[in-house]
Structures are given as structure tokens and as C-alpha cells.
C-alpha positions as CSV (number, residue, x, y, z in Angstrom):
1,X,-75.4,35.3,191.6
2,X,-73.0,37.1,193.8
3,X,-69.5,36.2,195.0
4,X,-70.7,33.6,197.6
5,X,-70.7,29.9,197.8
6,X,-73.1,28.0,195.6
7,X,-74.3,24.4,195.4
8,X,-75.5,22.8,192.2
9,X,-77.9,20.0,192.9
10,X,-78.4,17.4,190.2
11,X,-81.5,15.2,190.1
12,X,-79.6,12.0,190.4
13,X,-78.0,13.0,193.7
14,X,-78.9,11.0,196.8
15,X,-81.8,13.0,198.1
16,X,-81.6,12.5,201.8
17,X,-77.8,13.0,201.9
18,X,-78.0,16.1,199.7
19,X,-80.8,17.7,201.7
20,X,-78.9,17.1,205.0
21,X,-75.7,18.4,203.4
22,X,-77.4,21.6,202.2
23,X,-79.0,22.3,205.5
24,X,-75.7,21.7,207.3
25,X,-73.8,23.9,204.9
26,X,-76.3,26.7,205.1
27,X,-77.0,26.8,208.8
28,X,-74.0,25.2,210.4
29,X,-72.0,27.6,212.6
30,X,-75.0,29.9,212.4
31,X,-74.1,30.5,208.7
32,X,-71.0,32.5,209.7
33,X,-68.4,30.2,208.3
34,X,-66.6,31.2,205.1
35,X,-68.0,28.1,203.3
36,X,-71.6,28.6,204.2
37,X,-73.9,27.9,201.1
38,X,-76.0,30.9,200.3
39,X,-77.4,29.7,196.9
40,X,-78.6,26.3,195.9
41,X,-79.3,25.7,192.2
42,X,-81.7,22.9,191.8
43,X,-81.4,21.2,188.4
44,X,-84.4,19.5,186.8
45,X,-86.4,17.2,189.2
46,X,-84.2,18.2,192.1
47,X,-86.4,21.3,192.4
48,X,-89.2,19.0,193.7
49,X,-87.1,18.7,196.9
50,X,-87.5,22.3,197.9
51,X,-90.6,21.7,200.1
52,X,-88.8,19.0,202.0
53,X,-85.7,21.3,202.5
54,X,-88.0,24.0,203.8
55,X,-89.8,21.6,206.2
56,X,-86.6,20.3,207.6
57,X,-85.2,23.8,208.0
58,X,-88.2,24.9,209.9
59,X,-87.5,22.1,212.5
60,X,-84.1,23.4,213.3
61,X,-83.8,24.5,216.9
62,X,-82.8,28.0,217.7
63,X,-81.3,28.8,221.1
64,X,-79.0,30.8,223.3
65,X,-76.0,28.5,222.6
66,X,-76.7,26.1,225.5
67,X,-78.3,22.7,225.2
68,X,-76.7,22.4,221.7
69,X,-79.2,24.2,219.5
70,X,-79.0,23.8,215.7
71,X,-78.7,27.6,215.3
72,X,-77.0,29.7,218.1
73,X,-76.7,33.5,218.4
74,X,-74.6,35.6,216.2
75,X,-71.3,36.8,217.6
76,X,-72.2,40.5,217.5
77,X,-75.2,42.5,216.6
78,X,-73.3,43.9,213.6
79,X,-73.1,40.4,212.2
80,X,-76.8,40.4,211.3
């Protein structure tokens, strides 16, 4: 699974809080912070949440760093 940060999502977790936390952990700071989640392991019925995670992720705003976008530019081109 690689040497990166992982999240294990159990089916009894609070769905809304968990989805928001996953999105924030994955995309906060444009994914450049050391604690960014790169892998989510969905256990049991939690896998049914994946379409909602995708839908909410698609709604994130992407911008030039002004007007408070959810995802701003990378620091350097080499960061991609």
C-alpha cells in the first residue's frame, strides 16, 4: 500500500463527518501537507459511500489562490 497515510473507514462511523474528514484530509493544503490521506480503505458497507465521496469531491472549487478556492495551485511545477 505504500509508505503514505491511510484511513480505515469502518461502517459504523458517522457517515457525514467521515466523508467531510476524508475530503479535507485528502485535498486540504492542495494535498501537499505531510498528513494528506492518499488511501482510504472502506470496510464492509462503508464502501457504499464511495459515490457520495466522489460527488462531493467533484464539487470542490479549483482556483488561482484568490477568493478562497478549495484547491489552490501547487507551489512549483515540480510538485506535480
